[in-house]
N, C-alpha and C positions, 0 to 999 in steps of 0.2 A: 504494499499499499504506500503510494507516494505521499509527500508532504502536502501537496495541493488537495489530495482526496481527504487527508486527515483534517485540514482546516476548512473544508467545505461546510457551509452553514446548513444547519438542518432546516427543513421546510417549516414555515410558520404554521401554528395550529389554526384551525378554523375559528374565527371570532365568534360566530354563533354558538359553536360548541363550547367555547370558553365561557361565554355569558351564561349559557344553560347550566354549566357546572357551578358557577358562582351562585346563581339563583337557588339551586338545589341545596348548596351548603347553607345558605342563609335561611332557607326554609327549615332545614334540620336544626339549626341553632335556635331559631325562634321557637320551634316546637318543643325542643328540649328545655328552653328557658321558661316558658310558662308551665311546663309540666313539673319543674322543680318546686313550684309554689303550691302544687296540689297536695292535699293531705295523704300520707301513706296509710297502709293498712293498720299499723300500730297506732297512728294518730286517731283513727276512727274509733279505736277502743279507748284510748286515753282521754279523749275529749268528753264523753259523757261521764266518765269516772271523775275527771277534774271538776265537772259541774256539780256532781254530788258532794264533793269535798268542800267546795266553795259555798254551797247553798246555805249551810247553817250559819257561817259567818255573815253572808249577805242578809239573811233573816234577822240576825241579831242587830245589825246596823239599822234595819227598818224598824225593828222593835224599839230601839232607843229613841225614835222620833214619834212614838205613839204615847198617848195618855194611858192612865191606869184603866179607864173604862174600855178603851179599844183593846188593850191587852187581855183583859179578863172577859171580853165578850166571846160567846160561842156561836158560830165558829169565828175565830179571830180573822180580822181583815188582812189581806195580803199587803196592801199598801195603806199607809197612814192617810187619814182624811185631810190632815194638814200637818205641816212640819212643826212638831211640838219640841221645843228645846229646853223645856223645864228640867228635864233629867240631867242634862249637861250643866245647867246652872246650879242645880242642887250639888252635884259632885264638886264643882269648882268652888262653891261658897262654903261647903262644910269640910274642906280638907285643903292641904297644900299640894294639890295635884300638879301644878306647874313646876314646883320644886322637884317632886318625884320624878316627873317625866324627864326633866333636865338631868338629874342625877343618873337616871338609867342610861341616857344617851352618853354622858361622860364616861361612866363605867364601861359600857359596852364598846364605845368607839375607842377608847384607850386600850382595852384588851385586844381588839382586833388589830390595831396598828402594832402593838407590842408583839403579838404572836406572829404576825406576818413577818416581822423583821427578825426576831429571835429564832423562831422555829425554822425559817428558811436558812439562816446562817448555820444553825446546828445541824439540820438535815444535810446541808451541802457538805459540812465538815465530815460527818459520819460516812457520806457516800463517796467522797473524793479524796480526802486526806487520810493517808495511811499512817497511823501512829500506834504505839504499843498500847495494847489494852482497849482498842476501839471497839471490838466485838463484845468484850465483857461489859464495857460501859453501856453499849446499846441495849444489851440484854437486861442489865439492871435497870436502865431507864424504862424499858417496857414493862418490867416487873412492877414498877411503881403504879402503873395503871390498874393493877389488880387490887390495889389497897383502897377501900372506900374512904372517901373524904371524912365521913363521920368518925372514923377511928383516929383521926389526927386533929379533931376539932379542939380538943382541950389543950395540947401543946401549942397549937397555932394561936389560940386565944391568949394564952400566957405570954408567948413571945410578942404578939402585937400589942398587948397591954403594957409590957415593959418598955417598948420603943414608942409608945404614945399614939398608936394608930387606931385604937378602938374608938368608935363613934365618929369616924372620918371616912371619906370616900376612898382614902388610901387602903384601908382595911379590905375594901372589896376589890380594889384594882390589883394589888400586889399578888394575891394567890392565882390570878388569871393571866399573869404576864407571859407565861409559857405553859406548855402541856406535853405530856408524853405523846398523846394522840397527834398533836400538831407536828412535832418533830419527826415522828415515824411517817406521817403522811407526806411530808416534804422529802424525807430520806428515800421512800419508795419511789417518788417521782424522779428524783435525781439519779437513782440507780438505773432508770430506764432511759435517761437522757444521753444522746450520742456524744461520745467523747470527741469525736472528730471536730465538732464545732468548737469546743474549748481549745483543742490543739491548734486549730487555725488561728484563734485569737492570741494564743501564746506565741505563735510564729510571727504574728504581726507586731509583737512587742507589748502586749497587754499583761499586766500582772494578774495574779490569781484573783484578787478582789475586783479588778476591772473586768475580767472575763465573767465573773459571777454577776456583776452589776449591769453590764452592757450586753451580755449574750444570754446568760442562763436565765436570769429573772424575767426579762421580757417574754421568753418562751415558756415560762412557768406560770403564766397567768391562770390556766384552768385549775391548777392545784392550789394556787393562792386564792382564787375565788372560792373554791370549796372550803378551804380552811377559814376564810373570813366569814362565810355564811354560818359554819358550824360554831365558830367562836362567838359571833354576835347573838345567836339564838340561845346559846348556853349562858352567856353573861347576862342577857336580858331576863331570861326565865329564872335565874338563880334566886332561891327563896331561903334555903336552909341557913347558909352562912350569914346573909345580911340580917336575918332575924336575931342572930346572936351578937353580931359585931356592931349593929346600929341601934341606937335608942332614941335619938333625937328625930323629931318629925321632919326637920328641914333636910336631913340627910337620908331620909327614906328613899328607896327606889320605888318603882311603880308596883312591883310584886308585894313589897312589904307594906306599903301604904294602903293597898287595897285588900291585903289579907285580913280576914275577920271582919271587915266592914259590911254591915247589912243595912239596906235602905228600904224604908216602908214604900217609897216611890219605886214601882217596878221599872219605870222608864229610866230612873237614875241608876238602878242596878244594871240595866242593859247598857247604859251609856259608858259605864266604866270598862266593859268587857272588850270592846274593839281595840283598846289600847294594849290588851294583853295578847301575845302571840298564841297560835293555835295549840302548841304543846301544853300550855298551862290550862286552856279551856277545856281540853279533852278529858281532864280528869284531875285527881289530886296530885299536885305537883310534888309535894313532899314525899309521896310514895315512890315516885320515880327518881327522886334526887339521888338515892343510893345507887341506882343503875348508872345514871348519866355521870355522877361524880367519879365513879371508878373509871369511866372511859376518858375523863379529862385528866386524871392523874393529880 
């Protein structure tokens, strides 16, 4: 084969055929695009189940805007005849509810931030840094999750009393700064994280801390989100330890403030419930505290 034959240009494709191929590709992309928004088979099962789960909470919100006459009527109305806010006025006037709500936000928010920082650092250290005794330390750390918090209440109270944290928000924040569950959750995620990405960062001149901050953490958002949600729910729902460590009404959390309060006005009783997350409304929170406390360490 001569050089002229090698350099000979290939015949141009038919423009009509080329346009037809482009149009077919666009149709397939458009069809797959709107199909991605259609519910899958699993969603068709989860959607009615989610409605069943949300329905009691929605009904409680509607009940909080009803009068006692509407609530006690048989059959009860589905919608209030008019928006009655007397229940909320009763709750706000007879308690320090704004302080309670703010205290719960401070405690839960601080616990979330602390656990995201400390648990991610500890989990990354156990997963990537090889040091003597790391396996033993990890096993001992996980073993602390098997100890119910109720067994350590007395020494914890004595220590906090000696350092002057009793009856302050610090007494509620310090025990939740980190947890064995959070450390193990981040450790398990970093164990499955590809090392090639970290090695590429080290080759580019990043230190270990820069690799962790600029490469690992941005890709660990799913694990961080899960840890943040678990921590927030647990910190917000906590009732056992705040009942012991807090005695002043201005430092109560929502759970402590609403614990044991009974209102003759049923609308006021319903008005206080939407501010409490679902795990508390589902049953007696104190009965489950022993189980959830052992999981948090």
